[in-house]
C-alpha positions as CSV (number, residue, x, y, z in Angstrom):
1,M,166.3,76.5,6.8
2,L,166.7,72.7,6.2
3,R,163.8,70.2,6.1
4,I,164.0,66.7,4.7
5,R,160.8,64.7,4.2
6,G,160.6,61.0,3.1
7,L,163.9,61.1,1.1
8,S,164.7,57.8,-0.5
9,K,167.4,56.9,-3.0
10,A,168.3,53.6,-4.8
11,I,170.7,52.6,-7.5
12,A,170.3,49.5,-9.6
13,G,167.9,48.1,-7.0
14,T,170.2,48.7,-4.1
15,R,168.6,51.0,-1.5
16,L,171.0,53.7,-0.4
17,L,168.7,56.0,1.6
18,T,165.2,55.1,2.9
19,D,162.5,57.5,4.2
20,I,164.8,60.1,5.7
21,D,163.0,62.7,7.8
22,A,165.0,65.5,9.5
23,E,165.2,69.2,10.0
24,A,167.7,71.8,11.3
25,S,167.3,75.4,12.2
26,E,169.3,78.4,10.9
27,G,172.7,78.4,12.6
28,A,172.6,74.7,13.5
29,I,175.7,72.6,13.1
30,V,174.6,69.1,12.1
31,G,177.0,66.2,12.3
32,L,176.2,63.3,10.0
33,V,177.7,60.2,11.5
34,G,177.6,56.5,10.9
35,A,179.6,53.6,9.6
36,S,181.2,53.6,6.1
37,G,178.5,52.9,3.6
38,S,175.7,54.1,5.8
39,G,174.6,56.8,3.3
40,K,176.2,59.9,4.8
41,S,177.9,61.3,1.7
42,T,175.0,60.3,-0.5
43,L,172.6,62.3,1.7
44,L,174.9,65.2,1.8
45,R,175.0,65.3,-2.0
46,C,171.2,65.1,-2.2
47,L,171.0,68.3,-0.3
48,N,172.4,70.4,-3.2
49,G,171.2,68.4,-6.2
50,L,174.5,66.7,-6.9
51,V,172.7,63.4,-6.5
52,D,169.1,63.0,-7.5
53,F,166.8,61.1,-5.3
54,D,163.8,58.9,-6.0
55,A,161.2,60.1,-3.5
56,G,160.6,62.8,-0.9
57,S,161.6,66.4,-0.8
58,V,164.3,68.7,0.5
59,E,163.7,72.3,1.6
60,I,166.9,74.2,1.9
61,A,168.0,77.9,1.8
62,G,164.7,78.9,0.3
63,F,164.7,76.2,-2.4
64,T,162.7,73.0,-2.7
65,L,164.2,69.9,-4.3
66,R,162.0,67.0,-5.6
67,P,162.9,64.0,-7.8
68,N,163.9,65.2,-11.3
69,G,162.3,68.5,-10.5
70,A,165.1,71.1,-10.9
71,S,166.4,72.7,-14.1
72,H,170.1,73.4,-14.7
73,A,169.5,77.1,-14.0
74,E,167.7,76.3,-10.7
75,L,170.5,74.0,-9.6
76,T,173.1,76.8,-10.4
77,R,171.2,79.2,-8.1
78,L,170.8,76.5,-5.5
79,R,174.5,75.7,-5.4
80,A,175.3,79.4,-4.9
81,A,173.2,79.3,-1.7
82,V,174.2,75.8,-0.6
83,G,178.0,75.6,-0.7
84,M,179.8,72.3,-0.8
85,V,183.3,71.5,0.5
86,F,184.3,68.2,-0.8
87,Q,186.7,65.8,0.9
88,E,188.9,66.0,-2.2
89,L,188.5,69.8,-2.1
90,H,188.6,70.2,-6.0
91,L,190.7,73.4,-6.0
92,F,191.7,74.5,-9.5
93,P,195.5,73.7,-9.5
94,H,196.4,76.3,-12.1
95,L,194.7,79.2,-10.3
96,S,196.0,81.2,-7.4
97,V,194.3,81.0,-4.0
98,L,192.6,84.4,-4.7
99,D,191.5,83.3,-8.2
100,N,190.0,80.1,-6.7
101,V,188.0,82.1,-4.3
102,T,186.8,84.8,-6.8
103,L,186.1,82.7,-9.8
104,A,182.5,81.7,-9.0
105,P,181.4,85.2,-7.9
106,R,182.7,86.6,-11.2
107,V,181.5,83.9,-13.5
108,V,178.2,82.9,-11.8
109,R,177.1,86.1,-10.2
110,G,178.7,88.5,-12.7
111,A,180.6,90.4,-9.9
112,A,183.3,92.9,-11.1
113,R,186.8,91.6,-10.6
114,A,187.7,94.4,-8.2
115,E,184.6,93.8,-6.0
116,A,185.2,90.0,-6.1
117,E,188.8,90.4,-5.2
118,R,188.1,92.8,-2.3
119,S,185.6,90.4,-0.8
120,G,187.9,87.4,-1.5
121,R,190.8,89.1,0.3
122,E,188.6,89.8,3.3
123,L,187.5,86.2,3.4
124,L,191.1,85.0,3.1
125,E,192.1,87.3,6.0
126,H,189.3,85.8,8.1
127,V,190.5,82.3,7.5
128,G,194.1,83.2,8.2
129,L,195.4,83.1,4.6
130,A,195.8,86.8,3.7
131,D,199.5,86.2,2.9
132,R,198.8,83.3,0.7
133,S,196.5,84.9,-1.9
134,G,199.0,84.5,-4.7
135,A,200.0,80.9,-3.9
136,L,199.0,77.9,-6.0
137,P,197.1,75.0,-4.2
138,S,200.2,72.8,-4.6
139,E,202.1,75.3,-2.4
140,L,199.6,74.9,0.5
141,S,199.3,72.5,3.4
142,G,196.2,70.3,3.8
143,G,194.8,72.6,6.4
144,Q,195.3,75.7,4.2
145,K,193.6,74.0,1.3
146,Q,190.6,73.3,3.5
147,R,190.4,76.9,4.4
148,V,190.6,78.0,0.8
149,A,187.7,75.6,0.0
150,I,185.6,77.1,2.8
151,A,186.4,80.7,1.7
152,R,185.4,79.8,-1.9
153,A,182.1,78.4,-0.8
154,L,181.4,81.5,1.4
155,A,182.4,83.8,-1.5
156,Q,179.3,82.7,-3.4
157,G,177.0,83.9,-0.6
158,A,176.2,80.5,0.8
159,R,173.4,80.3,3.4
160,V,174.0,76.5,4.1
161,L,177.5,74.9,4.0
162,L,177.9,71.2,3.4
163,L,181.2,69.6,4.4
164,D,182.4,66.1,3.6
165,E,184.9,65.0,6.3
166,P,186.5,68.5,6.7
167,T,189.1,67.3,9.3
168,S,189.9,63.9,8.0
169,A,193.4,64.8,6.7
170,L,194.4,67.1,9.5
171,D,196.5,66.5,12.6
172,P,195.1,67.1,16.1
173,A,196.3,70.7,16.3
174,L,194.8,71.6,12.9
175,R,191.6,69.9,13.7
176,S,191.2,72.2,16.7
177,E,191.8,75.2,14.5
178,M,189.3,73.9,12.0
179,R,186.7,73.3,14.7
180,E,187.0,77.0,15.8
181,L,186.8,78.2,12.2
182,L,183.6,76.3,11.6
183,R,182.0,77.7,14.7
184,R,182.7,81.2,13.4
185,V,181.3,80.3,10.0
186,A,178.1,79.0,11.6
187,C,177.7,82.2,13.6
188,G,178.1,84.3,10.4
189,Q,181.3,85.9,11.7
190,L,183.2,85.4,8.5
191,Q,180.7,87.0,6.1
192,G,180.4,90.5,7.6
193,A,178.4,92.5,10.1
194,G,174.6,91.8,10.0
195,T,175.0,88.5,8.2
196,A,172.6,85.8,9.3
197,P,174.0,82.6,10.8
198,L,174.7,79.8,8.4
199,T,173.5,76.2,8.8
200,L,176.4,73.6,8.5
201,V,175.9,70.0,7.7
202,M,179.1,68.0,8.2
203,V,179.9,64.4,7.4
204,T,182.4,62.9,9.9
205,H,183.6,59.6,11.2
206,E,184.8,61.3,14.4
207,L,182.0,61.1,16.9
208,E,184.0,63.0,19.5
209,L,184.5,65.8,17.1
210,A,180.8,65.9,16.3
211,R,179.9,66.0,20.0
212,E,182.4,68.9,20.6
213,L,181.4,71.0,17.5
214,C,177.8,70.2,16.5
215,S,174.6,71.3,18.0
216,E,172.9,68.1,16.8
217,I,173.9,64.7,15.5
218,W,172.1,62.6,12.9
219,T,173.1,59.0,13.0
220,L,172.7,56.9,9.8
221,A,172.7,53.1,9.6
222,A,172.2,51.2,6.4
223,G,170.6,54.2,4.7
224,R,168.1,54.9,7.5
225,L,168.2,57.8,9.9
226,E,168.6,55.8,13.1
227,K,168.3,58.7,15.5
228,T,168.7,62.5,15.9
229,E,170.1,64.0,19.1
230,A,171.1,67.3,20.6
231,A,174.9,67.2,21.0
232,R,175.1,70.3,23.3
């Protein structure tokens, strides 16, 4: 499901990532950990083409990324299969919760509004927001916004979900709820019966959270993959 080989990235002569080799199976929950500036977020963004890289390759969700090798159309298809939940979330402030979740399926996949809304309401129910479908993002708590962002990524049919610090703005009780939600996402429980498990890759500064939630941990240091280990 995810294989990284020899991935390197530099900007203006500064090496950000060097010879990254790693792989994860379907249904794995990978924790990307390391000090600030170690390359975690850069690596995460390389996995769905938001950041180009200079050498190596990424095989993910049936796609292969190489330096300067993907067209706009290919990247659009890739990003439907490889969902991204940003730390800033990037919800559309003028759209309701339901419209945020259904916009991409309607615009990118061409789904009919009724079909997209039916699926969107099911996802919102799964993430505990069935009663907030008409709310604007400004009317939600931080934890609720995180759930909308996850539902939005899943609505596109993601097979891999990338998350940048998904619990950083949450209090301890909400972190526990988010941990359980992410476990259910990885098992495919939110997408319907018969759905294959998802692979999750999560950047986090919280090593304890990574050990509780993740099946494996990748530790980055100065742009190098220092070690990989099974977390549980």
